[in-house]
N, C-alpha and C positions, 0 to 999 in steps of 0.2 A: 443440530446448531447448523447446519449447511443450507437448508431448506429456506425459510422465510427469515431474513437478517433484522435484528435490530441495532441498529447504528449505535445507541448509547450502550448495550452491552458491550459491542466491540470495544469501545472509549473505555469503559470501566475496566476490562479486562487485559487492557493493551501494557498498564504499568505491572509490574511484580515487585517482592520483596527476594532478599538474597534465600530465604528461606525458603521461599516458593517458586525456588527454580528449577527444581525436578518436576513441580506440577506443570509452571510454565513450559517446560520442553515436550511434555507429553501433549497437551494439549495445543501447541502453537500450527501441526498442519490443519488442525478443524478450524480455529480462529483464522490463519492466513486464507484458507480456500472461503471460509465467511467473507472476509475481506474483500475477496476479488468479485465474489459474486455479487456484493453489497455495488462494489466497484461499475462492474458490468451494466446491471440493472441501471444503475443511473446513467450511464452513457448511453443506454437504448431510450432513457425519457428524455435525454438529450438528444438526442437525435430526431423522435417523436416533437418536440416543441421544434426544432428549426424545422422539419419538412413544413409541419403546419402553418409555423408564422412565414415560410416563404411562401407557401400555396396559398394561404388568406392574402398575402400581398399583391401575388399577380394576377386573384381573380378581382381584388379592388380595384389593381391596376387597370386593367382590360375594364371594368363598368365605367370607373372614370374617364377612359380614351375613348370609348364608346358615347359615353352622356356628354360631352363635351368638345365632340369630333366637329371639326371646322370652326369652331369657333375661335378670334383672334387673340393672341398672348399666351394660349394654352399650351406652353411647352412643357418638355418632359419633369423638368424641375417641378413646374406649377403643378402638374398631377401628381408625382412623390408628395409634393407636401400635401395635396388633400388628401389622397393616402393615409398617411402618416396621422393626419387628424380623426381616422375613423377610430372610436372608443375599442371596439374586436380588435384592430392592428394594433392598438397601445396595449392591450390585455394579452395578446399573444408574445408580443414583444418582452413583456414584463416577466411572462412566465417562459419566455427563453432563457431571459438572464439569469433568472433562480434555478433552472436546470442548469445550467452552464456553473454557477457556482457548486452548488450540489454534487456535481460532475467533479469538479476541481478539488472539494472537500473530499469526496471518496478516492481520489489517486492522493492525496494526503495521508489518508489513513492507509492506504495500501502500503504506501511507501513508511510510515511508522511501522507497520507490522513484518517489513522486510527489514526494519532496522533491529525490530525486535528480536526477528530470526539472528540476526548478526552478532546482537550481545548474548543470545543465549548460548551460540555456537563459541564464544570469546570465555565465558564463564563456565562451560563445560570442559573445555581446554584446561582453564583455569585449574580446576577442582582436579582433573586428572593429572594434572602434573605437580598441583599441590600433595596430593595422596603418593605420588610416585616420590617426591623429595623428604615429604615427610615421615617416613618410616627411619627413621635413627638405627632402630635394633637391625633392619637390612644393611643397611651402610658401615656397622659396625661390624655385623656378620662378614661381609665382603672385606673390609680391612683384616680381619683376622686370617680369611683364607687366602689374601697376597702374600700376608706375613708368612703363613705356611709353606703358599707356593716359595716363594723368596727362600727360605730354610731347605725346603727338599732339594730345590736346583743347586743351593750352595754345597749341600751335601752330595751330589751326582759329581760337581767338580771335584770333588776332594777324590772320588775311585777313580778316576781318568787317569 
């Protein structure tokens, strides 16, 4: 599960019903690690896209400066506009925007798995409390034992 991560599987396994709480709790660690791995992968892809776009922009900027060196009216802004028109730069910028969106989505997915973990913890605590307080037999047994102790303590006072 932790190797190559399919984001659709992570989304599909995010929700669980009350009957599936135990299974969901058992697989939580693996799913959380898979979501974290997916998040790291998308972060690296965004960093690579960022570096590629920046390097490409610098290369074209240097080429444009060299090409238009000494031309009157060729300001930094004019060079920047020429660089922005290059199809390769536009594609790199679009790829970077897509990588940023995917990275943000992966962050949200990881947050969702953190909320899932919190929900499972609360459900587990609730189930424990429900089990602890639902045993009416145990409560009645403790009441009888208390009454018996009260009677026994009352008898000791009579002997003093």
